[in-house]
N, C-alpha and C positions, 0 to 999 in steps of 0.2 A: 385255522388260519385262512384256508381258502374261502371258507364261508364269509369271514369278515372282509377279505379282499373283494369278494363278489358284491357284498353290500356297499362297500366303498366305491367300487366302479359304477354300480347302479345309481348311487347318489350323484356321482359326477356326471353320469349320462343324462339324468333328469335335469340337473342344473344347466348342462350345456344346451339342452333343448329349450330351456327358458331363456338363456342368453341368445340363442339363435333367433328366437321370436323377437326379442328386443332389437337385435341387429337388423332384421328384416324391416322392422318398423322405422328404424332410423334411416335406412336406405330408401324405402319406398312408402313410408307412412304418409307423408304430405301428398305424394302422388295419389295414394289411395283416397285421401280426403278430397282431392280435386276431382277424382272420377265421380264422386257422389254429388258434386255441386250442380251438375246439369240434370235437374229434376225431370225435365221433359223426356229425357232418354229413358228413364226408369218406367215410363208409362208403357213401354214395349216389354212384354213378359220375357222374351228371349234376351233382350239387352239387359234386363234386370238380373236374369240368371247368370249371364256371362260376367256382369259387374261383380256379383257376389263371389264367383270363382276367382276372378283376377285380384280383387281386393284381399281375399283370404290368402291367396298365394303371396301377395306383396307383404302382408304383415305376419303371415304364418301363425295366425290365431283366429279361430272362428269366433271366440268370445269377443275379441276386439272388433271384428267386422260386424258382429251382431249388435254390440253396444252402439256403434255408429248408426246403424239402422234405427235402433230405439231412440237415439237422440234426435234423428231427423223426423221420426214420427211424432215424438213429443213436442217438437218445435213447430209442427204443422207443415213442414216442407215435403213430407211424404205420407201418403195414405197407407193404411194398414194393408189394403188389398194389393197395392203396388209393391209392398215390401215382401210379399210371399215368395215370388221368384228369387229375390235376393237371398232370402234365408235358405232356399234350396241350393243356391250356388255356394253358400258358405259350407254346406255339408260336403260338397264335392271338393272344394279347395283344401279343406283340412285333411283329406285323405292322402295328400301327396307326400306328407312327412314320412310315414312308414314305408312308402314306396322308395323314397330316397335312401332310407336306412337299409332296405333290402339290397341296394346296389353295392353296399360294402362287402357282401358275401359273394361277389362275382368271381372270385378266384377259384372256387370249387363248383363244378357243374351241378352235382347233386344238391348241395346246400343252397345254391343259387336258385335251382328249379323250385325247391320247396319254399324258400324265403320269399321269392318274388311272387309266387302264387298265393302264399299266405297274406302278403301285403295287398295285392291287387284284388283279392276277393272283396275287400272293403270298397275299392274303387268301383267295381262292377255293380255292387249293390246300390251305391249312390247314383250311378249313371242310369241304371235301369229304372230305379224308382222315379227319377226326374222325367225320364222318357214317358212314363205312364201317368204320373200325377200332375205334371205341369199342364198338359193339355186338358186334363180332367178339371183342374182348378180354374183354368181360364174359361172353360165352358160352363161350369156349374158353381164355382166358388164355395165348394163344400167345406174346405178347411176354414175359410174366413167365417162362414155362417155358423159352423159348429163351435169354434172358439169364441165367437161373439156371444152365442147362447150361454156358454159356460161362464164367461166373465160377467155377463149381466145377471145370471141366476144366483151367483154367490156374492154375498156382501163381504168381499175380501179386504181386509185392512192391511196397511203396510207393515211389514215385519222388520226384523233386524237384518244386519248385513250377512251375506252368505258366509257360512263357516269356512275358514281356510284351514284345511287339515294338513296336507302335505307342505303347503307354503310356509307353515310355521318352522319346518325343518330346513327347507331350501332357501328361504328368504335371507338368512344371515349371510350366505355366500353370494347369492345373486345380487342382493342389494349393496354388497360391498364392491361389486364390479360396476354395475350400472343401475340407475333408476330413471324411469321415463314419466313424463307428464302426459298421460293418455288423453287428457281433455283437449290437447292441441289438435289431434286428428279429427275428433268429433266437432271441434270448433270450426275447422276448415270446411268440413262437410256441411255444417249448418250455416255457413256464410259469414262467420265472424271475421272481419278484416284484421283484427288484432292478432288472431291466432296464426295467420299466415307468416308473420315475421317473428314468431316465438320459436325458441328451440325446443325440441322434444326432450332434451336432457334436463332432468329435474335438478335444480341447484339449491332451492330452498325447501327443506323438508318440514319445517315448522313455521307457520305464518299466523298472523292475527288480523282479523278484519273488524274494524271499528265502524259502526254506523251512527252517524250524528245527524240531527235535524238542524238545518241551516237556512238562513235567508238567502235567496238568489234573485237576481234581476232577470226579468223576462221581457220580451218585446211588447206583449199586450195581455189583456185579461184572458184571452183564449188559451194562453200557454200556462195558466196558473194550475196548481194542483187541484184546487176546488174553489168555488166562490167564497167559501168561508175563510180560506187561507190566502186571500189575495188583497193586496193594498196597492192602490195606484195614486200617484201624485204627478200631475203634469204629463210628461212623456214617458215616465218610468213606472213599471209595475214590479211589485215584490211578492214573492210567495215562499212557502216553506217546502224544502225538498230533503229527502233522506240521502245523505252522501256517504258512500262506502269507501273506506280507505284501508288498504291492505299493507301491513307492516311485516317485513321479513325478520324472523327472529333467529333461526338456526339453519346453517347450511347442511346439505347432505354429506354423507361420509364416503360415497363411492369414489373410485379412483379417477373418474373423468369429470369430477365436479368443477375443477379449475383448469382443465386442459383447453388450450386455445386452438381447437380444431373444429371443423364443420361437422354437422350431424352425419353427412355422407361419409367423411373420412373415418369418424369413430365407428360408424356402422360397418364399414368394410373391414376395419381392424377386428371388431368383435365377430364378424361373420367368419373370417379366416380362422380365428382362434377357436371359436365354438365348434366349427366343423372339424378342426384338427382334434380337439378333445373328444367330440362325439364319436368320430371314427376310431380313435385310439381306444376309448372305453369299450366300444362295441366289439372290437377285435379281441380285447383282453377278456371281456365277459364270455365270448364264445369259446376262447381257449380254456378258461377256467371251468366252464360248464362241461366241455369235452373231457377235461381232466378229472372232474368230480363224478360225472355220470358214466361210470364204466361197469361193464358186466351186469350182475344181478341188480345193482342199484338202478341202472338205467332202465332195465326191463320192468322193474316194479313201478318206477315213476311213470313210464309210458303207459303201463297198464292202468294205473290209477287215473291218469288224466284223460285217457282216450276210450276207456271202457264204458259202455252204457249200463244202466240199471238192468237187473234181470227182468225177463218177461213176466208180466205184461206192462211193466213200467219203463221200458226202454225209451219211449217217446218223451219222458219227463226230463231226461238228461240234458237235452239241448236247451230247454227252457231254464233249467238251473244254471247252465253256462251263460245264458243271456243275463240272468240276475247277477251272477258273479261279475261279468263284464261291466254291468251298470254300477254295481257297488264299488269295484276297483276304480272305475273312472270318476265316480263321485269323490273317492278318497284322494286321488292324485289331481283332481280338478282339471283334467285335460284328456280328451280322447286320443290326441296325437301321442301323448306320453305313454298311455297304456298300450295302444296298438303298436307303437314303435318298440316297446319292451317285449311284446310277445313275438315279434317278427323273427329275431334270432333264434328263439326257441322252436319256431316252426322250421327254420333253416337247418338246425342240427337234428331235427326229427323227434324232439321231445313232445311237441304238440302237433297233432295231425291237422290238416287243413279243414277237415270236417268239424273239428272242435274249435279251431280258430275262427270259423265263420260265425257261430253264435256269440262267441266272446266279442267279436267286432260289432255285431248288432247291439249287444248290450252296452258297448262303449258309446254308441250313438245315443242310446236312451239316457245313459249316465250324464252325458254332457248337456242334454236338454233339461234334466232335473236341476242341475246346477244353475242353468240360465233362468229357470222358473223361480228358484229361491232368490237369485240376484234381482229379478224383476219385482219381486214382492217387497224389496227394500227401497223401491223407487218412491219419490214424493207422491202425494195424493193426486195432484193434477195430471201426472203422467203414468200413474199406476195401471190404469185399465189398458192403455195402449201397449205398455211394456210387457204386461202379463199376457196379452193376447198374442203378441209376436212370439214370445217364448212358448206358448201353448201350440201355436201353429207349427213351430219346429218339432215339438213333441209329437203332435198328431201325424206329421209327415213321416217321421221315422217309424212310428207304430204301424202306420198304414203300409210302409215298405216291408216291415217284418211279417205282417199278415199276408202280404202278397207273395213274398219270396222265401218263406221259411216253413210254415206248418206242414205242407205236403212235400215229401221228398222230391217228387218230380219237378216242382217249381224252384228247386234250389239251383237255378241256372247260374248264378254267380260263381258257384264252386266249379262247375264244369268249364266255364269260360276262363277262370283263373288257372285251372290246371292246364288247359290248352296253351294259354299264354306263357305259363311256366316252362312247358316243354319247348316252345319256340325260343324263348330267351336263353334257355340252357344251351341250345344248339347254336344260336346266333346271338351272342351276348350283347353286341352293339344294338340289337333291336330294343333292348330295355330303355336305352337313352332315347331312341326314336319314339317309343311309346309315351314316355313322360313328356317330351317336348311337344308331341302332336296332341295328346289328350288334354294337357293342362295349359298349353300356351297357344299353339297354332290353331287348333279347332275353336277354342273360345274367341280368339281374335278374329277368325274368319266369320264366325256367326255374328259377332258384334258388328263387324264391317257391313255384313249383309243387312242386319237389322237397322243400322244407321242409314242405309241407302233407301229404306222404305219397304213397305209390305210387298209391293209388286216385284221388286228385285229379289227379296227374300223368298217369296213363293216361286218365282221363275227359276231361281238357281237351286233352292233347297229341295223342292219337291222332286225334281228328276234325280237328284243325288240320293235322297231317301228311298225313292222307288227302286233305284238300281241296287241299293244295299239290301232291301227287302227281297228282291228277286234272287240275289246271290245267296242270301241266307236260306231261302226256300229250296233252291236248287241243291245246296250243300246237304240239307237235311234229307232231301229225296235221294240224293246219290248214296247216302249212308244207309237209308232204311228201305226205300222203295225205288230202286233204280229202274225197275221195269215200267214205271209210270212216265219215264223221261224218254225222249228220242235218243237214238244211239249216240249222236254227236255230243249229247250233254251227260253221258255216263261218266265223263271226267272232263277236266279243264285242259286237256292236252292240245285242243284245237287253238288255244290262245298262245301267244309267244311265251317263252319260258319265264321272262322277267315279270309277266303279268300274273302268274299264278305260283311262283316259287321265289323264295328269298335267296336261293343259291347264287344266281348271277349277281345280286346286290352284295352278297357276302364276299364274292371275289373282288368286286370293286373296293369294298371296305378294306379287304386284306392288302390290295395293291397300294391304296392310299396310306394305310398304316405302315406298310413296309417302307414306302418312300419317306414318311415322316421319321421313322426310326433310323433309316439310313442317313438322313440329314443330321439328326441329333448325334449319331455316332461319329459322323465325319467332323462335326463341330467340336465334339468332346475328345476325340482320339487323334493323336498326332501320327505322322507317318511311321515313326520309329516303333510306336506301340502297336500299330497295325501289323508291321513285319513280325514283331515278337508273337502276336496272337496267331499269325499264320503258321509260324514255326512250332508254336506250342501245341497245336492240335487239340486233343481230347478235352481236358478240363475235369472239374469235379462235378459230382451229381448229388442232389439233395432228394431224398425219398420222403414223400408226404403221404401218410395213410389216413383214411377216414376212420372215424370211431366205429368199430365193428358192431358195437351194441346198438348204435343208432341206425344201422343199416338193416335191422331185422324188423319186419312188422308192417307198419300201417300206411306206407306211402306208395303213391301210384307209380313213381319213377324208379323205385328201388329194384324192380325185377329186371331192369335192362342191364345187359352185360356191356359195360363201357369201360375199356381199359383205362381211360383217363380218370374215371371215377374211383377205380380200385388203387392204382399206383401212378403217381406223376413223377416223372424224372425231369427235372429242370436244370439245364446246364448253367453253371455259375460262370 
């Protein structure tokens, strides 16, 4: 029974992610299309990168933002070389979904430490890959040249539509709630004036287009289709034109088909409902897993998932995990869905972060193979460009894996994610600061600098980057070779406390939160109830225990003795 419930909640979780993507497209889809209309901005690689991040955040779908890029390249509005930074940006933007999913486990420090680290290891991989390969691509263009060589060397013919594996199961529910006309966003991006006034909500699911050859009056012979199809008499000329007429046959069956609300209003409604269902399903999934994975069962599952192959084949395990992640992502047709599904498993300790890392890398590969198959279904005139963009995405992710995975020393994303997990477990408010800063404020700041011109970008950006590099180098030397530093730099204590510690900021957040809670309490509680509470005193206590089987084994934070992680007493 619990197994069936788990499958049911997982199904609802995946459907809610699909609806969440549709809601984001209704709220910000047209704005995303407008961002792409200024083609001159995309000539700046940093601006293109930021636009890719922001558009993917707005529509919550890297496949949608990638399809917009393909449409722009196919229509000649964007060159393939200019599209490379945008594709890199979509890789970053799609990793925010599982980071938001990790926030739902903020109630328990140990689970939150593991879940947030497991989610952000994907973020760090994408950011570090961009920091290395964007300058390399701008300087050498190796991705463009390599993919151009591949596309030109193979005589690839257009294939069939991408197979929809998981969508066959989820579409009956999601399409009963909402269906979108995804060509509208691409139309806005490619400058179609009619698309700007169209609704994103699909109303007619079955249409028929009739093409007829008709006589038309034109101003002069130069406007004729061809000299053979042109007749002129006195001041009028006639020619034959193909006229396309679209007839609406059958309306869609989703619940918003005849609702008289704007796209924004429907998007906000779906956003609230999908977030509610997503969080509820996630909480229930975690509770069911904790209930099912007890004692020896938990230990066996953890051992199977996290144990390497015996010597000398231990190195093969990670690459098999990459293949598993790619295969699962190909099945569910979304890297966000797969990485969001493994995040709670990392939180409860079933999957270690060392195993989650190659699974996330495989998810990146899986989503690019889906894009390659989708590109091969493109028409003949756009096939080469669509396939080259999809291959650039593939080469970028493979290059990142080669750089950040084979040698254990280079698995820097794992160490950074663990450090961030420790910080957010101690100061939980910092998780929100991280998401807002990395996915919104930083991209907007870089976009603003790039719009101001190269001089401003270099004048402001270079000192900031140089300062960050110096801080990183000093931190590394403090940990490994402190004798190489002057005595004053053996620690950061010479700086004000707020400049090298989050503790003062934590006190500020605590004061603000206390004031907000006090205001809410004053608004909700009358004077008589306050007197009763003062007289009542103690109250009841709820004891919450972590799953002991999940506390043994593989995680870096489990050795800490933290009373709050063992027993929480919350006054009701």
